[in-house]
C-alpha positions in Angstrom: -0.1 -69.8 -18.5 -3.9 -70.1 -16.4 -3.5 -68.1 -13.0 -3.0 -69.9 -9.8 -6.1 -71.1 -7.6 -6.7 -68.4 -4.8 -6.2 -69.5 -1.4 -8.4 -72.4 -0.8 -9.0 -75.4 2.2 -10.7 -78.4 0.8 -12.3 -80.2 3.3 -14.3 -83.3 3.5 -12.1 -85.7 1.5 -10.4 -88.4 2.3 -6.5 -87.6 1.9 -3.5 -89.7 0.8 -1.1 -88.3 3.0 2.4 -89.7 4.9 1.5 -93.2 3.5 -2.4 -93.5 4.6 -5.8 -92.5 3.6 -6.5 -89.7 6.3 -9.7 -87.8 6.8 -8.3 -84.0 6.5 -8.3 -80.8 4.9 -6.0 -79.8 2.5 -4.9 -75.8 2.4 -3.5 -74.5 -1.1 -2.0 -71.1 -1.4 0.6 -69.5 -3.9 0.9 -72.6 -5.9 2.0 -74.6 -2.4 0.5 -76.9 0.5 0.3 -74.9 2.9 -1.7 -74.4 6.3 -4.5 -71.7 7.8 -7.7 -71.0 8.3 -8.8 -70.2 4.4 -11.9 -70.4 2.9 -13.2 -73.5 2.6 -14.8 -75.8 -0.1 -16.7 -79.1 0.7 -14.9 -82.2 -1.1 -17.1 -84.9 0.5 -17.3 -88.2 -1.5 -13.7 -87.4 -3.0 -10.2 -88.8 -2.7 -7.2 -86.4 -3.0 -4.1 -87.8 -4.0 -0.9 -86.6 -5.0 -0.1 -85.7 -9.1 0.9 -88.3 -11.4 4.3 -88.2 -12.5 4.9 -90.0 -15.8 8.5 -91.1 -16.4 8.0 -92.2 -19.9 5.3 -91.8 -22.6 5.4 -91.6 -26.2 1.4 -91.2 -26.5 2.5 -87.8 -28.1 3.4 -89.2 -31.1 0.4 -89.8 -32.2 -0.7 -86.3 -31.4 1.8 -85.3 -33.9 0.7 -87.8 -36.6 -2.3 -89.3 -35.8 -1.5 -91.3 -39.1 1.8 -91.8 -40.0 1.4 -90.2 -43.1 -0.6 -86.8 -41.8 1.7 -85.1 -39.7 0.5 -82.0 -37.5 3.0 -79.1 -36.4 4.7 -80.3 -33.1 3.5 -77.3 -31.0 0.1 -78.5 -31.6 0.6 -82.1 -30.9 2.7 -81.0 -27.4 -0.9 -78.6 -26.8 -3.2 -81.9 -27.1 -0.5 -83.9 -25.3 -0.6 -81.8 -22.2 -4.5 -81.7 -22.0 -5.0 -85.3 -22.1 -2.1 -85.8 -19.7 -4.0 -83.3 -17.6 -7.4 -85.0 -17.7 -5.7 -88.3 -16.4 -4.4 -86.6 -13.2 -0.5 -86.4 -14.6 1.2 -82.8 -13.5 4.8 -83.9 -14.5 5.4 -85.7 -17.7 8.8 -86.9 -19.8 7.9 -87.1 -23.4 10.1 -90.2 -24.4 11.3 -88.9 -27.9 13.6 -91.2 -30.1 17.2 -90.0 -31.3 17.4 -93.1 -33.2 18.8 -94.3 -36.7 15.2 -95.0 -37.8 15.1 -91.5 -39.1 11.6 -89.5 -39.7 10.1 -88.9 -36.4 12.5 -91.0 -34.6 15.6 -89.6 -36.0 17.8 -86.8 -34.4 16.4 -84.0 -36.7 12.9 -84.4 -35.4 13.9 -85.2 -32.1 15.9 -81.6 -31.9 12.6 -80.0 -33.7 10.6 -81.6 -30.9 12.7 -80.2 -28.0 12.8 -77.0 -29.4 9.0 -76.8 -30.0 9.0 -78.1 -26.2 10.9 -75.0 -25.3 8.4 -72.5 -27.1 5.8 -74.6 -25.8 6.4 -74.8 -22.2 5.7 -71.7 -20.6 2.0 -72.0 -21.5 2.1 -75.7 -20.7 -0.8 -76.9 -17.9 1.2 -79.9 -17.3 5.1 -79.7 -16.0 6.5 -81.5 -20.0 9.6 -82.6 -20.2 11.6 -84.6 -22.9 13.4 -87.9 -22.2 15.5 -88.8 -25.0 15.8 -92.6 -25.8 19.0 -93.1 -27.6 20.1 -95.5 -29.8 23.5 -97.1 -28.8 24.8 -97.6 -32.5 25.2 -94.3 -33.2 28.6 -92.8 -32.1 28.9 -90.9 -35.1 26.1 -88.4 -33.6 27.6 -88.1 -29.9 28.6 -84.3 -30.1 25.2 -83.3 -31.4 23.4 -85.3 -28.7 25.4 -83.7 -26.1 25.3 -80.5 -27.4 21.2 -80.9 -27.6 20.8 -82.0 -24.1 22.7 -79.0 -23.1 21.0 -76.4 -25.1 17.7 -77.6 -24.4 18.1 -78.6 -20.2 17.3 -82.5 -21.1 17.3 -84.1 -18.0 16.4 -87.8 -18.7 18.2 -90.1 -21.3 17.7 -93.9 -21.7 20.0 -96.4 -23.8 18.2 -98.2 -26.5 19.8 -101.0 -29.0 17.2 -102.1 -30.9 19.3 -102.9 -34.0 19.6 -107.0 -33.2 15.9 -107.6 -33.5 15.6 -105.0 -36.2 18.2 -107.0 -38.3 16.6 -110.3 -37.5 13.4 -108.9 -38.6 14.9 -107.7 -42.1 15.6 -111.7 -42.6 12.1 -113.0 -41.1 9.6 -110.7 -41.6 10.5 -108.0 -44.4 7.4 -106.4 -44.3 7.9 -105.0 -40.9 11.2 -103.6 -42.6 9.2 -101.9 -45.4 6.8 -100.4 -42.6 9.8 -99.1 -40.4 11.4 -97.6 -43.5 8.4 -95.6 -44.9 7.3 -94.5 -41.5 11.2 -93.1 -41.6 10.7 -91.5 -45.2 13.3 -94.1 -46.6 13.0 -96.8 -49.7 13.4 -100.4 -48.2 16.7 -100.9 -49.7 18.2 -97.3 -48.0 16.8 -98.7 -44.5 19.0 -101.9 -44.8 22.0 -99.8 -45.5 21.4 -97.7 -42.3 21.0 -101.1 -40.2 24.3 -102.4 -42.0 26.2 -99.3 -41.4 24.9 -99.1 -38.0 25.9 -102.9 -36.9 29.4 -101.7 -38.8 29.9 -99.2 -35.8 29.7 -101.9 -33.2 33.5 -101.5 -31.9 32.9 -98.0 -31.1 29.6 -98.3 -29.0 31.5 -98.7 -25.8 33.7 -96.2 -25.9 30.6 -94.1 -27.3 28.3 -95.0 -24.1 31.2 -94.3 -22.0 31.7 -90.7 -23.4 28.0 -89.8 -23.2 27.7 -91.4 -19.6 30.7 -88.7 -18.7 29.1 -86.1 -20.2 25.8 -86.8 -18.6 27.5 -87.3 -15.3 28.8 -83.5 -15.9 25.7 -82.1 -16.8 23.7 -84.1 -14.0 21.5 -85.9 -16.0 19.9 -89.1 -15.0 20.1 -91.5 -17.2 19.4 -95.9 -17.8 18.5 -98.2 -20.0 15.5 -99.6 -22.2 14.4 -103.2 -22.8 17.1 -105.0 -21.0 16.8 -108.8 -21.9 18.7 -110.4 -19.4 20.6 -109.6 -16.0 23.9 -109.5 -18.0 22.4 -106.5 -20.1 21.4 -104.9 -17.0 24.8 -105.3 -15.5 26.4 -103.8 -18.5 24.3 -100.8 -18.5 24.9 -100.0 -14.8 28.6 -100.2 -15.1 28.7 -96.9 -16.7 26.4 -95.4 -14.9 23.1 -96.3 -16.7 21.0 -96.9 -13.1 17.4 -97.1 -14.3 16.0 -100.0 -15.7 13.0 -99.0 -17.9 11.1 -101.8 -19.3 13.0 -104.7 -18.5 11.6 -107.9 -20.8 12.7 -110.3 -18.0 12.4 -111.0 -14.3 15.9 -111.9 -14.3 17.0 -108.7 -15.6 14.8 -106.7 -12.9 15.8 -109.1 -10.4 19.5 -107.9 -11.4 18.4 -104.4 -11.1 16.9 -104.8 -7.8 19.7 -106.7 -6.3 21.7 -103.3 -7.6 19.4 -101.1 -6.0 18.6 -99.6 -9.3 15.2 -98.7 -9.8 12.7 -100.6 -12.3 10.1 -98.8 -14.2 7.4 -100.8 -16.0 4.5 -100.0 -18.1 0.8 -99.1 -16.9 -0.8 -100.9 -19.8 1.3 -103.6 -19.0 -0.9 -103.9 -15.4 -4.2 -102.7 -16.6 -4.4 -105.5 -19.9 -2.7 -108.3 -17.5 0.3 -109.1 -19.5 2.9 -107.5 -21.9 1.8 -106.4 -25.7 4.7 -107.9 -27.4 5.2 -111.0 -24.9 7.5 -109.5 -22.1 7.4 -110.2 -18.6 4.2 -109.3 -16.7 4.5 -105.7 -15.0 1.9 -107.8 -12.5 4.4 -110.3 -11.7 7.0 -108.3 -10.8 4.9 -105.6 -8.8 3.5 -108.3 -6.9 7.1 -109.7 -6.1 8.5 -106.5 -5.5 10.7 -105.9 -8.4 8.8 -102.7 -9.9 9.3 -99.1 -8.2 7.2 -97.2 -10.6 4.8 -97.6 -13.6 4.8 -95.3 -16.5 2.6 -94.5 -19.2 4.2 -96.0 -22.4 1.9 -95.4 -24.8 -1.5 -94.7 -23.0 -2.1 -92.0 -20.2 -5.4 -93.3 -19.0 -3.8 -96.5 -17.6 -1.7 -94.9 -15.1 -4.4 -94.3 -12.3 -6.4 -97.3 -13.6 -3.5 -99.6 -12.8 -2.9 -98.3 -9.3 -6.8 -99.5 -8.7 -5.9 -102.6 -10.7 -3.6 -103.5 -8.1 -5.9 -102.5 -5.1 -8.7 -104.8 -7.0 -6.3 -107.5 -7.2 -5.2 -107.3 -3.7 -2.0 -106.8 -4.5 -1.3 -103.4 -2.7 -3.5 -101.2 -1.3 -4.3 -97.5 -2.6 -1.7 -95.8 -1.1 1.2 -98.4 -2.2 -0.6 -98.5 -5.1 -0.3 -94.5 -5.8 3.1 -94.7 -5.0 4.0 -95.9 -8.0 2.7 -93.2 -9.9 3.4 -90.2 -7.5 5.9 -90.6 -4.5 8.5 -93.2 -5.9 8.8 -91.7 -9.6 9.5 -88.3 -7.7 12.4 -89.7 -5.7 13.8 -91.6 -8.6 14.2 -88.1 -10.3 15.2 -86.3 -7.4 11.9 -84.1 -7.4 11.9 -83.3 -3.9 8.9 -80.8 -4.4 6.3 -83.1 -5.6 5.3 -86.5 -5.2 3.4 -86.1 -2.1 0.7 -83.9 -0.4 3.3 -82.8 2.2 3.3 -79.1 3.6 5.3 -76.9 1.4 5.5 -79.1 -1.5 4.3 -77.7 -4.9 0.1 -78.2 -5.2 0.3 -81.2 -7.3 -2.7 -83.2 -6.8 -5.6 -85.1 -8.4 -9.6 -85.0 -7.1 -10.9 -88.5 -7.5 -14.6 -89.5 -7.5 -14.9 -92.2 -4.6 -17.6 -93.6 -6.1 -16.5 -93.9 -9.8 -13.0 -93.3 -9.1 -13.1 -90.6 -12.0 -10.5 -88.1 -11.9 -12.8 -84.6 -12.3 -10.0 -82.1 -11.2 -6.3 -82.0 -11.7 -4.1 -79.1 -10.5 -0.6 -78.4 -11.1 1.7 -76.3 -9.5 -1.6 -74.8 -7.9 -3.1 -74.1 -11.2 -6.1 -75.6 -12.6 -5.2 -78.1 -15.4 -8.5 -80.1 -15.8 -12.3 -79.9 -14.1 -14.9 -81.9 -14.9 -18.5 -83.4 -12.8 -19.3 -82.2 -9.4 -15.9 -81.9 -8.1 -15.5 -79.1 -10.9 -18.7 -77.3 -10.0 -17.7 -77.2 -6.3 -14.3 -75.6 -7.0 -15.7 -73.4 -9.7 -18.3 -72.2 -7.1 -15.6 -71.8 -4.6 -13.6 -69.6 -6.9 -16.7 -67.3 -8.3 -19.0 -67.0 -5.2 -17.0 -64.2 -3.5 -16.7 -62.7 -6.4 -20.2 -62.5 -7.5 -21.2 -61.5 -3.9 -18.8 -58.7 -3.9 -20.3 -57.7 -7.6 
């Protein structure tokens, strides 16, 4: 792990604090935001914003396997994921790992391998990396194994998926897709279809299975939700068992039901940046503009988190403080992380330094440690750290 930054007072920048942009200093010491007459660093021309908190990202899959047939060691993939996340201002990130009947990189064996690799890598990580489990619902036979894994590796976030209906439909209407999915999971098309049929045969066990998981997650104080709710009825079904977080609802009706019940709604930042869903689902811009989205997540592309905030600003949907809250303060509140998400005194020194003119992130600080440095901001911070030391020599 990199060393803590020395005590510093960043002056001249515009800070996002207490819900508004303010011209004031930011003092960091011992990995925390604090106060005091410390050595100053001139950060004029920059914005200092809370570090980005990403509740769901699966871009790490591409680092582990740049091509489906070319996997690399998991820990090497985590290392490059860590650096990519830091370069885009992310200070806390959940990697969304599937626990699915699909097999291969999305099966339980691989999920446990990712959790084990994360446990080994985390002490050296630049970013606060965590694992989110995306649990396919039609897998009751793996319940005890899943519960044991989340206990063993301290998993704190799980979402329920049910992609079986659409996969079964594709088996009839688009068999070429099933062939691709089978190959990705290391199975023949015949074996993959057999897996689908076996999962469908367990449908009657699913409600009791999910309730048992919910009870276990409650006991372990794990936050859990659902993924890709297609309608209000589905969202209601999941919230009844305690899965309160609505991740990527595919329709406005599902998002409206979630908000009516005070359940947090998460949408993909790429959906905002691209102006719509790549799979034809409800527009995240539509939901944000109508107050039906609580937080944005990276989904499959880390750069889109900061970009999405600026898209909302440029379109006049939200000002910068309220846009940035979707990727900092709100995610922290959803996950109960009281020590981050804002630049309040006493909290972790998690922040990003953004060039006011170019809007590019030139520095990321996570827990008082530099995780990314570039451009003029990088030169100023390096100068502040080396200047006194060189003078002493």
